[in-house]
C-alpha positions in Angstrom: -23.7 -3.6 -4.4 -24.7 -2.6 -0.8 -23.4 0.9 -0.1 -21.7 1.4 3.3 -21.3 4.6 5.3 -17.5 4.2 5.4 -14.5 5.4 3.4 -11.3 3.6 2.5 -8.2 5.8 1.8 -5.6 4.3 -0.5 -2.3 6.2 -0.5 -0.2 5.2 -3.4 -3.1 4.1 -5.7 -1.0 3.1 -8.6 -1.9 1.1 -11.7 -1.5 -2.3 -10.0 -1.7 -3.1 -6.3 -3.1 0.2 -5.1 -5.7 0.3 -7.9 -6.8 -3.3 -7.2 -7.2 -2.5 -3.5 -9.4 0.5 -4.4 -11.5 -1.6 -6.8 -11.9 -4.4 -4.2 -13.2 -2.1 -1.5 -15.3 -0.1 -3.9 -17.0 -3.3 -5.0 -17.8 -4.1 -1.4 -19.7 -0.8 -1.1 -17.1 1.5 0.4 -16.5 5.1 -0.7 -12.9 5.1 -1.9 -10.5 8.0 -1.7 -7.4 7.5 -3.8 -4.2 9.5 -4.0 -1.0 9.4 -5.9 1.5 11.7 -7.4 0.4 12.9 -10.9 -3.2 12.4 -9.9 -4.3 12.7 -13.5 -3.2 9.1 -14.0 -6.0 8.1 -11.7 -8.6 8.8 -14.4 -8.8 5.2 -15.8 -9.2 3.8 -12.2 -11.9 6.3 -11.4 -13.7 5.5 -14.7 -13.5 1.7 -14.0 -14.8 2.0 -10.4 -17.7 4.3 -11.4 -18.6 2.1 -14.3 -19.0 -0.8 -11.9 -21.3 1.3 -9.7 -18.7 2.3 -7.1 -18.0 5.7 -5.4 -14.5 7.1 -5.8 -12.7 10.4 -5.3 -9.3 11.0 -6.7 -6.6 13.4 -5.5 -3.0 14.3 -6.5 -0.9 13.7 -3.5 2.7 14.1 -2.5 2.6 11.9 0.6 6.0 13.3 1.7 4.4 16.7 2.4 2.7 16.9 5.8 0.1 19.5 4.8 -1.0 17.4 1.8 -1.4 14.3 3.9 -3.4 16.1 6.6 -5.7 17.5 3.9 -6.0 14.1 2.1 -7.0 12.2 5.2 -9.3 14.9 6.5 -11.1 15.2 3.2 -11.5 11.4 2.9 -13.1 11.4 6.3 -15.6 14.0 5.3 -17.2 11.9 2.5 -18.0 9.1 5.0 -16.2 8.0 8.2 -12.7 6.8 7.5 -12.7 3.1 8.3 -9.6 1.8 6.5 -6.4 3.6 5.5 -4.0 1.7 3.3 -0.4 3.0 2.8 0.9 1.5 -0.4 3.9 3.5 -1.5 6.8 1.4 -2.7 9.9 3.4 -3.8 11.8 0.3 -4.8 15.2 1.2 -6.3 18.5 -0.7 -6.7 21.8 1.1 -6.6 25.3 -0.1 -5.7 26.3 1.5 -2.4 28.9 3.8 -4.1 26.2 5.0 -6.5 23.6 5.6 -3.8 23.6 9.4 -3.5 22.4 11.3 -0.5 19.5 12.5 -2.5 18.4 9.0 -3.5 18.7 7.6 0.0 16.7 10.6 1.5 14.0 10.5 -1.1 13.4 6.8 -0.8 13.2 7.1 3.0 10.8 10.0 2.6 8.5 8.1 0.3 8.6 4.6 1.9 9.0 5.4 5.6 8.3 9.1 6.5 5.2 9.3 4.5 4.0 6.1 6.1 4.4 7.7 9.5 2.3 10.7 8.3 -0.4 8.5 7.0 -0.6 6.4 10.1 -0.6 9.4 12.4 -3.4 11.2 10.5 -5.5 8.1 10.1 -5.2 7.6 13.9 -6.2 11.2 14.5 -9.7 10.7 12.9 -10.2 7.0 14.0 -9.4 7.3 17.7 -12.3 9.5 18.6 -14.6 6.9 17.2 -12.8 4.0 18.8 -12.4 1.9 15.7 -10.6 1.7 12.4 -8.0 -0.1 10.4 -4.5 1.1 9.2 -2.7 -1.2 6.8 0.9 -0.9 5.5 2.4 -2.6 2.5 5.8 -4.1 3.1 8.2 -6.1 1.0 10.9 -8.7 1.3 13.2 -5.8 2.0 11.2 -5.1 5.2 12.9 -8.2 6.7 16.3 -8.4 5.1 18.6 -6.1 3.1 19.9 -7.1 -0.2 22.8 -6.1 -2.5 22.0 -2.7 -3.9 19.1 -2.1 -1.7 20.5 -0.1 1.1 18.1 2.8 0.6 15.0 0.7 -0.1 15.6 -1.8 2.7 16.4 0.8 5.3 13.1 2.6 4.5 11.1 -0.6 4.5 12.7 -1.7 7.8 11.7 1.7 9.2 8.1 1.5 7.9 7.8 -1.9 9.6 9.0 -0.3 12.9 6.5 2.5 12.5 3.7 0.0 11.8 4.6 -2.2 14.8 4.9 0.8 17.2 1.5 2.1 16.1 0.0 -1.3 16.4 1.2 -1.7 20.0 -0.2 1.7 20.9 -3.5 1.6 19.0 -4.5 -2.1 19.2 -5.8 -1.8 22.7 -7.8 1.1 21.5 -9.6 -1.0 18.9 -7.6 0.2 15.9 -6.4 -2.7 13.8 -2.9 -2.0 12.5 -1.4 -4.6 10.1 1.8 -4.9 8.0 1.6 -7.0 4.9 4.9 -8.3 3.6 4.8 -9.1 -0.2 7.6 -11.6 -0.5 7.5 -11.8 -4.3 7.7 -9.8 -7.4 4.3 -8.6 -8.4 2.9 -8.9 -11.9 3.3 -5.3 -13.2 4.6 -3.8 -16.5 7.7 -2.6 -14.6 8.6 -6.0 -13.3 8.0 -7.7 -16.6 10.3 -5.1 -18.3 13.0 -5.9 -15.6 12.7 -9.6 -16.4 12.9 -8.9 -20.1 16.0 -6.7 -19.7 17.7 -9.3 -17.5 16.7 -12.6 -19.1 15.5 -11.6 -22.5 12.1 -11.3 -24.2 11.7 -15.1 -24.3 11.6 -15.2 -20.5 8.4 -13.1 -20.7 6.9 -15.1 -23.5 7.5 -18.3 -21.5 6.9 -16.8 -18.0 6.0 -19.4 -15.4 2.5 -18.4 -14.1 3.6 -19.3 -10.6 6.4 -16.8 -10.6 4.6 -13.4 -10.1 1.9 -12.4 -7.7 -1.3 -10.9 -9.1 -2.2 -7.5 -7.8 -5.8 -8.6 -7.3 -4.5 -11.4 -4.9 -2.8 -8.7 -2.8 -6.0 -6.7 -2.7 -7.9 -9.9 -1.6 -5.5 -10.3 1.3 -6.2 -6.8 2.5 -9.9 -7.5 2.4 -9.3 -10.6 4.5 -7.3 -8.5 7.0 -10.2 -6.1 7.2 -12.7 -8.9 7.9 -10.7 -10.4 10.8 -12.5 -10.5 14.2 -10.7 -8.4 16.8 -10.0 -11.4 19.0 -7.8 -12.8 16.2 -6.2 -9.8 14.6 -3.1 -10.3 12.5 -0.3 -7.7 12.8 2.0 -9.1 10.2 1.5 -11.6 7.5 3.7 -12.7 4.5 2.3 -13.6 1.2 4.1 -15.2 -1.8 3.1 -17.4 -4.8 3.0 -21.1 -4.0 5.9 -21.6 -6.4 8.2 -19.0 -4.8 11.3 -20.2 -3.0 11.9 -18.8 0.4 
């Protein structure tokens, strides 16, 4: 592994997509700075990255709190220049509109939209003086269309897409690559598998079509491809889905 003098910050480094993104960039020689609520849950990810020879720093992070986001990005940049910032917080919930409380709507917006604004702003703050960098946002099917029971989630993801697009238009001419990745599929996680089991029965999991769910590692690979793009052919937005997915 060839070490690089560069850091990747992953905000929302969960057990699946965020963790795989961290592992991919660590394997490519980047210092990785990972954050999530309940930071103690990052211990297995840290152990795996270090066992493979990577460099990783973990932090408990409530991305909705401005002071924590400022500190997180600033500290990430101190270990090595921040080259990539990945915002990967989901906040996917489903409630009928009459059951969507003010608290639910506000919290989902704070997690999936407002904290994305904070992440993008603070990453731009350290990247602009160097005249280069990459800011990537994880989107969803809900970024493009609302669905029954998804008023809170879809509005937040619509908003995040607008934040990402606005930042891209502003920072692209300043050599900062801003991209929005739409995951138009369910991702293979324990939570998704449990949802399928609850809705369709345990037999559905035992006989799960391998083309139905997207592997978290495949999402991480797409982020790596975005990072490698030459600046005369940057992607702002791309959609990914399994080849067997209907759309």
